[in-house]
Chimera marker file (.cmm) of the C-alpha trace (Angstrom):
<marker_set name="trace">
<marker id="1" x="6.519" y="42.831" z="33.349" r="1" g="1" b="0" radius="0.5"/>
<marker id="2" x="8.117" y="42.523" z="30.068" r="1" g="1" b="0" radius="0.5"/>
<marker id="3" x="6.437" y="40.403" z="27.315" r="1" g="1" b="0" radius="0.5"/>
<marker id="4" x="8.602" y="37.779" z="25.611" r="1" g="1" b="0" radius="0.5"/>
<marker id="5" x="8.866" y="38.095" z="21.737" r="1" g="1" b="0" radius="0.5"/>
<marker id="6" x="10.081" y="35.159" z="19.771" r="1" g="1" b="0" radius="0.5"/>
<marker id="7" x="11.713" y="31.927" z="20.770" r="1" g="1" b="0" radius="0.5"/>
<marker id="8" x="14.764" y="31.246" z="22.915" r="1" g="1" b="0" radius="0.5"/>
<marker id="9" x="17.765" y="29.482" z="21.501" r="1" g="1" b="0" radius="0.5"/>
<marker id="10" x="17.028" y="26.346" z="23.562" r="1" g="1" b="0" radius="0.5"/>
<marker id="11" x="13.442" y="26.090" z="22.154" r="1" g="1" b="0" radius="0.5"/>
<marker id="12" x="14.683" y="26.385" z="18.727" r="1" g="1" b="0" radius="0.5"/>
<marker id="13" x="17.355" y="23.703" z="19.214" r="1" g="1" b="0" radius="0.5"/>
<marker id="14" x="14.729" y="21.267" z="20.707" r="1" g="1" b="0" radius="0.5"/>
<marker id="15" x="12.515" y="21.788" z="17.615" r="1" g="1" b="0" radius="0.5"/>
<marker id="16" x="15.582" y="21.102" z="15.274" r="1" g="1" b="0" radius="0.5"/>
<marker id="17" x="16.530" y="17.953" z="17.223" r="1" g="1" b="0" radius="0.5"/>
<marker id="18" x="13.069" y="16.678" z="16.996" r="1" g="1" b="0" radius="0.5"/>
<marker id="19" x="12.938" y="17.308" z="13.279" r="1" g="1" b="0" radius="0.5"/>
<marker id="20" x="16.279" y="15.629" z="12.876" r="1" g="1" b="0" radius="0.5"/>
<marker id="21" x="15.070" y="12.460" z="14.654" r="1" g="1" b="0" radius="0.5"/>
<marker id="22" x="11.820" y="12.390" z="12.456" r="1" g="1" b="0" radius="0.5"/>
<marker id="23" x="13.835" y="12.753" z="9.275" r="1" g="1" b="0" radius="0.5"/>
<marker id="24" x="16.284" y="10.071" z="10.331" r="1" g="1" b="0" radius="0.5"/>
<marker id="25" x="13.363" y="7.661" z="10.688" r="1" g="1" b="0" radius="0.5"/>
<marker id="26" x="11.132" y="8.754" z="7.903" r="1" g="1" b="0" radius="0.5"/>
<marker id="27" x="13.729" y="9.016" z="5.029" r="1" g="1" b="0" radius="0.5"/>
<marker id="28" x="14.816" y="5.390" z="4.916" r="1" g="1" b="0" radius="0.5"/>
<marker id="29" x="11.189" y="4.137" z="5.305" r="1" g="1" b="0" radius="0.5"/>
<marker id="30" x="10.302" y="6.308" z="2.363" r="1" g="1" b="0" radius="0.5"/>
<marker id="31" x="13.126" y="5.047" z="0.251" r="1" g="1" b="0" radius="0.5"/>
<marker id="32" x="12.113" y="1.507" z="0.948" r="1" g="1" b="0" radius="0.5"/>
<marker id="33" x="8.569" y="2.278" z="0.121" r="1" g="1" b="0" radius="0.5"/>
<marker id="34" x="9.474" y="3.706" z="-3.345" r="1" g="1" b="0" radius="0.5"/>
<marker id="35" x="11.737" y="0.857" z="-4.122" r="1" g="1" b="0" radius="0.5"/>
<marker id="36" x="9.039" y="-1.687" z="-3.020" r="1" g="1" b="0" radius="0.5"/>
<marker id="37" x="6.381" y="-0.014" z="-5.283" r="1" g="1" b="0" radius="0.5"/>
<marker id="38" x="8.754" y="-0.158" z="-8.291" r="1" g="1" b="0" radius="0.5"/>
<marker id="39" x="9.433" y="-3.840" z="-7.546" r="1" g="1" b="0" radius="0.5"/>
<marker id="40" x="5.757" y="-4.431" z="-7.267" r="1" g="1" b="0" radius="0.5"/>
<marker id="41" x="5.272" y="-3.202" z="-10.819" r="1" g="1" b="0" radius="0.5"/>
<marker id="42" x="7.436" y="-6.032" z="-12.074" r="1" g="1" b="0" radius="0.5"/>
<marker id="43" x="5.340" y="-8.501" z="-10.115" r="1" g="1" b="0" radius="0.5"/>
<marker id="44" x="2.101" y="-7.011" z="-11.558" r="1" g="1" b="0" radius="0.5"/>
<marker id="45" x="3.598" y="-7.455" z="-15.126" r="1" g="1" b="0" radius="0.5"/>
<marker id="46" x="4.453" y="-11.087" z="-14.236" r="1" g="1" b="0" radius="0.5"/>
<marker id="47" x="0.688" y="-11.639" z="-13.386" r="1" g="1" b="0" radius="0.5"/>
<marker id="48" x="0.092" y="-11.863" z="-17.281" r="1" g="1" b="0" radius="0.5"/>
<marker id="49" x="2.672" y="-14.668" z="-17.391" r="1" g="1" b="0" radius="0.5"/>
<marker id="50" x="1.003" y="-16.396" z="-14.516" r="1" g="1" b="0" radius="0.5"/>
<marker id="51" x="-2.353" y="-16.318" z="-16.264" r="1" g="1" b="0" radius="0.5"/>
<marker id="52" x="-0.755" y="-17.728" z="-19.444" r="1" g="1" b="0" radius="0.5"/>
<marker id="53" x="0.880" y="-20.534" z="-17.546" r="1" g="1" b="0" radius="0.5"/>
<marker id="54" x="-2.302" y="-21.433" z="-15.670" r="1" g="1" b="0" radius="0.5"/>
<marker id="55" x="-4.370" y="-21.494" z="-18.853" r="1" g="1" b="0" radius="0.5"/>
<marker id="56" x="-1.851" y="-23.579" z="-20.697" r="1" g="1" b="0" radius="0.5"/>
<marker id="57" x="-1.492" y="-26.019" z="-17.838" r="1" g="1" b="0" radius="0.5"/>
<marker id="58" x="-5.353" y="-26.411" z="-17.651" r="1" g="1" b="0" radius="0.5"/>
<marker id="59" x="-5.509" y="-26.821" z="-21.428" r="1" g="1" b="0" radius="0.5"/>
<marker id="60" x="-2.537" y="-29.340" z="-21.670" r="1" g="1" b="0" radius="0.5"/>
<marker id="61" x="-3.542" y="-31.242" z="-18.479" r="1" g="1" b="0" radius="0.5"/>
<marker id="62" x="-0.440" y="-30.607" z="-16.418" r="1" g="1" b="0" radius="0.5"/>
<marker id="63" x="2.411" y="-28.227" z="-15.608" r="1" g="1" b="0" radius="0.5"/>
<marker id="64" x="4.861" y="-30.556" z="-17.213" r="1" g="1" b="0" radius="0.5"/>
<marker id="65" x="3.338" y="-29.729" z="-20.555" r="1" g="1" b="0" radius="0.5"/>
<marker id="66" x="3.999" y="-26.013" z="-20.116" r="1" g="1" b="0" radius="0.5"/>
<marker id="67" x="6.844" y="-24.687" z="-22.344" r="1" g="1" b="0" radius="0.5"/>
<marker id="68" x="8.096" y="-21.248" z="-23.111" r="1" g="1" b="0" radius="0.5"/>
<marker id="69" x="6.516" y="-21.263" z="-26.649" r="1" g="1" b="0" radius="0.5"/>
<marker id="70" x="3.086" y="-22.763" z="-25.979" r="1" g="1" b="0" radius="0.5"/>
<marker id="71" x="2.044" y="-20.236" z="-23.336" r="1" g="1" b="0" radius="0.5"/>
<marker id="72" x="1.961" y="-17.413" z="-25.980" r="1" g="1" b="0" radius="0.5"/>
<marker id="73" x="3.335" y="-14.940" z="-23.441" r="1" g="1" b="0" radius="0.5"/>
<marker id="74" x="5.321" y="-12.096" z="-24.779" r="1" g="1" b="0" radius="0.5"/>
<marker id="75" x="6.931" y="-9.256" z="-22.751" r="1" g="1" b="0" radius="0.5"/>
<marker id="76" x="8.065" y="-5.780" z="-23.594" r="1" g="1" b="0" radius="0.5"/>
<marker id="77" x="10.402" y="-4.093" z="-21.091" r="1" g="1" b="0" radius="0.5"/>
<marker id="78" x="8.902" y="-1.338" z="-18.952" r="1" g="1" b="0" radius="0.5"/>
<marker id="79" x="10.526" y="1.394" z="-16.761" r="1" g="1" b="0" radius="0.5"/>
<marker id="80" x="11.070" y="-0.797" z="-13.817" r="1" g="1" b="0" radius="0.5"/>
<marker id="81" x="10.896" y="-4.360" z="-15.212" r="1" g="1" b="0" radius="0.5"/>
<marker id="82" x="13.764" y="-5.591" z="-17.337" r="1" g="1" b="0" radius="0.5"/>
<marker id="83" x="12.436" y="-9.079" z="-18.146" r="1" g="1" b="0" radius="0.5"/>
<marker id="84" x="9.766" y="-11.615" z="-17.446" r="1" g="1" b="0" radius="0.5"/>
<marker id="85" x="10.450" y="-15.110" z="-18.783" r="1" g="1" b="0" radius="0.5"/>
<marker id="86" x="8.578" y="-18.401" z="-18.646" r="1" g="1" b="0" radius="0.5"/>
<marker id="87" x="10.534" y="-21.592" z="-18.316" r="1" g="1" b="0" radius="0.5"/>
<marker id="88" x="9.543" y="-25.228" z="-19.055" r="1" g="1" b="0" radius="0.5"/>
<marker id="89" x="7.288" y="-26.436" z="-16.334" r="1" g="1" b="0" radius="0.5"/>
<marker id="90" x="5.768" y="-22.970" z="-15.809" r="1" g="1" b="0" radius="0.5"/>
<marker id="91" x="8.526" y="-21.329" z="-13.561" r="1" g="1" b="0" radius="0.5"/>
<marker id="92" x="8.383" y="-17.469" z="-14.111" r="1" g="1" b="0" radius="0.5"/>
<marker id="93" x="11.359" y="-15.278" z="-13.468" r="1" g="1" b="0" radius="0.5"/>
<marker id="94" x="10.860" y="-11.405" z="-13.371" r="1" g="1" b="0" radius="0.5"/>
<marker id="95" x="13.970" y="-9.077" z="-13.163" r="1" g="1" b="0" radius="0.5"/>
<marker id="96" x="13.611" y="-5.441" z="-12.010" r="1" g="1" b="0" radius="0.5"/>
<marker id="97" x="15.638" y="-2.463" z="-13.253" r="1" g="1" b="0" radius="0.5"/>
<marker id="98" x="16.240" y="1.185" z="-12.174" r="1" g="1" b="0" radius="0.5"/>
<marker id="99" x="14.298" y="0.901" z="-8.960" r="1" g="1" b="0" radius="0.5"/>
<marker id="100" x="16.730" y="3.070" z="-6.923" r="1" g="1" b="0" radius="0.5"/>
<marker id="101" x="18.083" y="-0.059" z="-5.227" r="1" g="1" b="0" radius="0.5"/>
<marker id="102" x="19.691" y="-3.239" z="-6.417" r="1" g="1" b="0" radius="0.5"/>
<marker id="103" x="18.066" y="-5.261" z="-9.206" r="1" g="1" b="0" radius="0.5"/>
<marker id="104" x="15.776" y="-7.957" z="-7.698" r="1" g="1" b="0" radius="0.5"/>
<marker id="105" x="14.968" y="-11.249" z="-9.243" r="1" g="1" b="0" radius="0.5"/>
<marker id="106" x="11.513" y="-12.721" z="-8.494" r="1" g="1" b="0" radius="0.5"/>
<marker id="107" x="10.868" y="-16.343" z="-9.109" r="1" g="1" b="0" radius="0.5"/>
<marker id="108" x="7.304" y="-17.601" z="-9.258" r="1" g="1" b="0" radius="0.5"/>
<marker id="109" x="7.039" y="-21.320" z="-9.042" r="1" g="1" b="0" radius="0.5"/>
<marker id="110" x="3.637" y="-23.107" z="-9.692" r="1" g="1" b="0" radius="0.5"/>
<marker id="111" x="2.353" y="-26.028" z="-7.800" r="1" g="1" b="0" radius="0.5"/>
<marker id="112" x="-0.721" y="-27.956" z="-9.022" r="1" g="1" b="0" radius="0.5"/>
<marker id="113" x="-3.023" y="-29.013" z="-6.135" r="1" g="1" b="0" radius="0.5"/>
<marker id="114" x="-6.669" y="-30.159" z="-6.107" r="1" g="1" b="0" radius="0.5"/>
<marker id="115" x="-7.636" y="-28.571" z="-9.465" r="1" g="1" b="0" radius="0.5"/>
<marker id="116" x="-5.921" y="-25.263" z="-8.888" r="1" g="1" b="0" radius="0.5"/>
<marker id="117" x="-2.483" y="-23.690" z="-9.183" r="1" g="1" b="0" radius="0.5"/>
<marker id="118" x="-0.713" y="-22.153" z="-6.152" r="1" g="1" b="0" radius="0.5"/>
<marker id="119" x="2.216" y="-19.927" z="-6.675" r="1" g="1" b="0" radius="0.5"/>
<marker id="120" x="5.314" y="-19.774" z="-4.440" r="1" g="1" b="0" radius="0.5"/>
<marker id="121" x="7.220" y="-16.477" z="-4.841" r="1" g="1" b="0" radius="0.5"/>
<marker id="122" x="10.804" y="-15.824" z="-3.804" r="1" g="1" b="0" radius="0.5"/>
<marker id="123" x="13.018" y="-12.981" z="-4.241" r="1" g="1" b="0" radius="0.5"/>
<marker id="124" x="16.886" y="-12.505" z="-4.394" r="1" g="1" b="0" radius="0.5"/>
<marker id="125" x="19.086" y="-9.489" z="-4.624" r="1" g="1" b="0" radius="0.5"/>
<marker id="126" x="17.311" y="-6.978" z="-2.374" r="1" g="1" b="0" radius="0.5"/>
<marker id="127" x="19.194" y="-5.059" z="0.280" r="1" g="1" b="0" radius="0.5"/>
<marker id="128" x="16.399" y="-5.873" z="2.853" r="1" g="1" b="0" radius="0.5"/>
<marker id="129" x="13.005" y="-7.538" z="2.944" r="1" g="1" b="0" radius="0.5"/>
<marker id="130" x="11.243" y="-4.150" z="3.188" r="1" g="1" b="0" radius="0.5"/>
<marker id="131" x="12.100" y="-3.511" z="-0.511" r="1" g="1" b="0" radius="0.5"/>
<marker id="132" x="10.034" y="-6.404" z="-1.830" r="1" g="1" b="0" radius="0.5"/>
<marker id="133" x="6.211" y="-6.744" z="-1.819" r="1" g="1" b="0" radius="0.5"/>
<marker id="134" x="4.777" y="-8.743" z="1.043" r="1" g="1" b="0" radius="0.5"/>
<marker id="135" x="3.574" y="-11.687" z="-1.199" r="1" g="1" b="0" radius="0.5"/>
<marker id="136" x="7.324" y="-12.519" z="-1.795" r="1" g="1" b="0" radius="0.5"/>
<marker id="137" x="8.777" y="-12.078" z="1.737" r="1" g="1" b="0" radius="0.5"/>
<link id1="1" id2="2" r="1" g="1" b="0" radius="0.2"/>
<link id1="2" id2="3" r="1" g="1" b="0" radius="0.2"/>
<link id1="3" id2="4" r="1" g="1" b="0" radius="0.2"/>
<link id1="4" id2="5" r="1" g="1" b="0" radius="0.2"/>
<link id1="5" id2="6" r="1" g="1" b="0" radius="0.2"/>
<link id1="6" id2="7" r="1" g="1" b="0" radius="0.2"/>
<link id1="7" id2="8" r="1" g="1" b="0" radius="0.2"/>
<link id1="8" id2="9" r="1" g="1" b="0" radius="0.2"/>
<link id1="9" id2="10" r="1" g="1" b="0" radius="0.2"/>
<link id1="10" id2="11" r="1" g="1" b="0" radius="0.2"/>
<link id1="11" id2="12" r="1" g="1" b="0" radius="0.2"/>
<link id1="12" id2="13" r="1" g="1" b="0" radius="0.2"/>
<link id1="13" id2="14" r="1" g="1" b="0" radius="0.2"/>
<link id1="14" id2="15" r="1" g="1" b="0" radius="0.2"/>
<link id1="15" id2="16" r="1" g="1" b="0" radius="0.2"/>
<link id1="16" id2="17" r="1" g="1" b="0" radius="0.2"/>
<link id1="17" id2="18" r="1" g="1" b="0" radius="0.2"/>
<link id1="18" id2="19" r="1" g="1" b="0" radius="0.2"/>
<link id1="19" id2="20" r="1" g="1" b="0" radius="0.2"/>
<link id1="20" id2="21" r="1" g="1" b="0" radius="0.2"/>
<link id1="21" id2="22" r="1" g="1" b="0" radius="0.2"/>
<link id1="22" id2="23" r="1" g="1" b="0" radius="0.2"/>
<link id1="23" id2="24" r="1" g="1" b="0" radius="0.2"/>
<link id1="24" id2="25" r="1" g="1" b="0" radius="0.2"/>
<link id1="25" id2="26" r="1" g="1" b="0" radius="0.2"/>
<link id1="26" id2="27" r="1" g="1" b="0" radius="0.2"/>
<link id1="27" id2="28" r="1" g="1" b="0" radius="0.2"/>
<link id1="28" id2="29" r="1" g="1" b="0" radius="0.2"/>
<link id1="29" id2="30" r="1" g="1" b="0" radius="0.2"/>
<link id1="30" id2="31" r="1" g="1" b="0" radius="0.2"/>
<link id1="31" id2="32" r="1" g="1" b="0" radius="0.2"/>
<link id1="32" id2="33" r="1" g="1" b="0" radius="0.2"/>
<link id1="33" id2="34" r="1" g="1" b="0" radius="0.2"/>
<link id1="34" id2="35" r="1" g="1" b="0" radius="0.2"/>
<link id1="35" id2="36" r="1" g="1" b="0" radius="0.2"/>
<link id1="36" id2="37" r="1" g="1" b="0" radius="0.2"/>
<link id1="37" id2="38" r="1" g="1" b="0" radius="0.2"/>
<link id1="38" id2="39" r="1" g="1" b="0" radius="0.2"/>
<link id1="39" id2="40" r="1" g="1" b="0" radius="0.2"/>
<link id1="40" id2="41" r="1" g="1" b="0" radius="0.2"/>
<link id1="41" id2="42" r="1" g="1" b="0" radius="0.2"/>
<link id1="42" id2="43" r="1" g="1" b="0" radius="0.2"/>
<link id1="43" id2="44" r="1" g="1" b="0" radius="0.2"/>
<link id1="44" id2="45" r="1" g="1" b="0" radius="0.2"/>
<link id1="45" id2="46" r="1" g="1" b="0" radius="0.2"/>
<link id1="46" id2="47" r="1" g="1" b="0" radius="0.2"/>
<link id1="47" id2="48" r="1" g="1" b="0" radius="0.2"/>
<link id1="48" id2="49" r="1" g="1" b="0" radius="0.2"/>
<link id1="49" id2="50" r="1" g="1" b="0" radius="0.2"/>
<link id1="50" id2="51" r="1" g="1" b="0" radius="0.2"/>
<link id1="51" id2="52" r="1" g="1" b="0" radius="0.2"/>
<link id1="52" id2="53" r="1" g="1" b="0" radius="0.2"/>
<link id1="53" id2="54" r="1" g="1" b="0" radius="0.2"/>
<link id1="54" id2="55" r="1" g="1" b="0" radius="0.2"/>
<link id1="55" id2="56" r="1" g="1" b="0" radius="0.2"/>
<link id1="56" id2="57" r="1" g="1" b="0" radius="0.2"/>
<link id1="57" id2="58" r="1" g="1" b="0" radius="0.2"/>
<link id1="58" id2="59" r="1" g="1" b="0" radius="0.2"/>
<link id1="59" id2="60" r="1" g="1" b="0" radius="0.2"/>
<link id1="60" id2="61" r="1" g="1" b="0" radius="0.2"/>
<link id1="61" id2="62" r="1" g="1" b="0" radius="0.2"/>
<link id1="62" id2="63" r="1" g="1" b="0" radius="0.2"/>
<link id1="63" id2="64" r="1" g="1" b="0" radius="0.2"/>
<link id1="64" id2="65" r="1" g="1" b="0" radius="0.2"/>
<link id1="65" id2="66" r="1" g="1" b="0" radius="0.2"/>
<link id1="66" id2="67" r="1" g="1" b="0" radius="0.2"/>
<link id1="67" id2="68" r="1" g="1" b="0" radius="0.2"/>
<link id1="68" id2="69" r="1" g="1" b="0" radius="0.2"/>
<link id1="69" id2="70" r="1" g="1" b="0" radius="0.2"/>
<link id1="70" id2="71" r="1" g="1" b="0" radius="0.2"/>
<link id1="71" id2="72" r="1" g="1" b="0" radius="0.2"/>
<link id1="72" id2="73" r="1" g="1" b="0" radius="0.2"/>
<link id1="73" id2="74" r="1" g="1" b="0" radius="0.2"/>
<link id1="74" id2="75" r="1" g="1" b="0" radius="0.2"/>
<link id1="75" id2="76" r="1" g="1" b="0" radius="0.2"/>
<link id1="76" id2="77" r="1" g="1" b="0" radius="0.2"/>
<link id1="77" id2="78" r="1" g="1" b="0" radius="0.2"/>
<link id1="78" id2="79" r="1" g="1" b="0" radius="0.2"/>
<link id1="79" id2="80" r="1" g="1" b="0" radius="0.2"/>
<link id1="80" id2="81" r="1" g="1" b="0" radius="0.2"/>
<link id1="81" id2="82" r="1" g="1" b="0" radius="0.2"/>
<link id1="82" id2="83" r="1" g="1" b="0" radius="0.2"/>
<link id1="83" id2="84" r="1" g="1" b="0" radius="0.2"/>
<link id1="84" id2="85" r="1" g="1" b="0" radius="0.2"/>
<link id1="85" id2="86" r="1" g="1" b="0" radius="0.2"/>
<link id1="86" id2="87" r="1" g="1" b="0" radius="0.2"/>
<link id1="87" id2="88" r="1" g="1" b="0" radius="0.2"/>
<link id1="88" id2="89" r="1" g="1" b="0" radius="0.2"/>
<link id1="89" id2="90" r="1" g="1" b="0" radius="0.2"/>
<link id1="90" id2="91" r="1" g="1" b="0" radius="0.2"/>
<link id1="91" id2="92" r="1" g="1" b="0" radius="0.2"/>
<link id1="92" id2="93" r="1" g="1" b="0" radius="0.2"/>
<link id1="93" id2="94" r="1" g="1" b="0" radius="0.2"/>
<link id1="94" id2="95" r="1" g="1" b="0" radius="0.2"/>
<link id1="95" id2="96" r="1" g="1" b="0" radius="0.2"/>
<link id1="96" id2="97" r="1" g="1" b="0" radius="0.2"/>
<link id1="97" id2="98" r="1" g="1" b="0" radius="0.2"/>
<link id1="98" id2="99" r="1" g="1" b="0" radius="0.2"/>
<link id1="99" id2="100" r="1" g="1" b="0" radius="0.2"/>
<link id1="100" id2="101" r="1" g="1" b="0" radius="0.2"/>
<link id1="101" id2="102" r="1" g="1" b="0" radius="0.2"/>
<link id1="102" id2="103" r="1" g="1" b="0" radius="0.2"/>
<link id1="103" id2="104" r="1" g="1" b="0" radius="0.2"/>
<link id1="104" id2="105" r="1" g="1" b="0" radius="0.2"/>
<link id1="105" id2="106" r="1" g="1" b="0" radius="0.2"/>
<link id1="106" id2="107" r="1" g="1" b="0" radius="0.2"/>
<link id1="107" id2="108" r="1" g="1" b="0" radius="0.2"/>
<link id1="108" id2="109" r="1" g="1" b="0" radius="0.2"/>
<link id1="109" id2="110" r="1" g="1" b="0" radius="0.2"/>
<link id1="110" id2="111" r="1" g="1" b="0" radius="0.2"/>
<link id1="111" id2="112" r="1" g="1" b="0" radius="0.2"/>
<link id1="112" id2="113" r="1" g="1" b="0" radius="0.2"/>
<link id1="113" id2="114" r="1" g="1" b="0" radius="0.2"/>
<link id1="114" id2="115" r="1" g="1" b="0" radius="0.2"/>
<link id1="115" id2="116" r="1" g="1" b="0" radius="0.2"/>
<link id1="116" id2="117" r="1" g="1" b="0" radius="0.2"/>
<link id1="117" id2="118" r="1" g="1" b="0" radius="0.2"/>
<link id1="118" id2="119" r="1" g="1" b="0" radius="0.2"/>
<link id1="119" id2="120" r="1" g="1" b="0" radius="0.2"/>
<link id1="120" id2="121" r="1" g="1" b="0" radius="0.2"/>
<link id1="121" id2="122" r="1" g="1" b="0" radius="0.2"/>
<link id1="122" id2="123" r="1" g="1" b="0" radius="0.2"/>
<link id1="123" id2="124" r="1" g="1" b="0" radius="0.2"/>
<link id1="124" id2="125" r="1" g="1" b="0" radius="0.2"/>
<link id1="125" id2="126" r="1" g="1" b="0" radius="0.2"/>
<link id1="126" id2="127" r="1" g="1" b="0" radius="0.2"/>
<link id1="127" id2="128" r="1" g="1" b="0" radius="0.2"/>
<link id1="128" id2="129" r="1" g="1" b="0" radius="0.2"/>
<link id1="129" id2="130" r="1" g="1" b="0" radius="0.2"/>
<link id1="130" id2="131" r="1" g="1" b="0" radius="0.2"/>
<link id1="131" id2="132" r="1" g="1" b="0" radius="0.2"/>
<link id1="132" id2="133" r="1" g="1" b="0" radius="0.2"/>
<link id1="133" id2="134" r="1" g="1" b="0" radius="0.2"/>
<link id1="134" id2="135" r="1" g="1" b="0" radius="0.2"/>
<link id1="135" id2="136" r="1" g="1" b="0" radius="0.2"/>
<link id1="136" id2="137" r="1" g="1" b="0" radius="0.2"/>
</marker_set>
């Protein structure tokens, strides 16, 4: 009996087909993951603005007293975050840049309730919801 040496053409084609299917599934998932992590950086930078708004609202007595200037928040652009701004009333807007996908605008709206401030996060501009962090979906 002769011993087989190597793989047959069919076996190699099956392996290539399996690899092709795995790549077709994994590549878009990885791209969404990298875009999501870059977008999350901008939300993490906005956490400083959330703290400034919360402290100002506590100090002044209400969110209505929060203005752009009295929070004391200043922002310097980073690799993936173009801007973070605080509007009157405490609304925070964070805009991403160079994430590998479209620029996303996050809006963080504060709501005062029972001695605490809850934040409502929304996002616009993304290609799909898998590209934004779970807290804003």
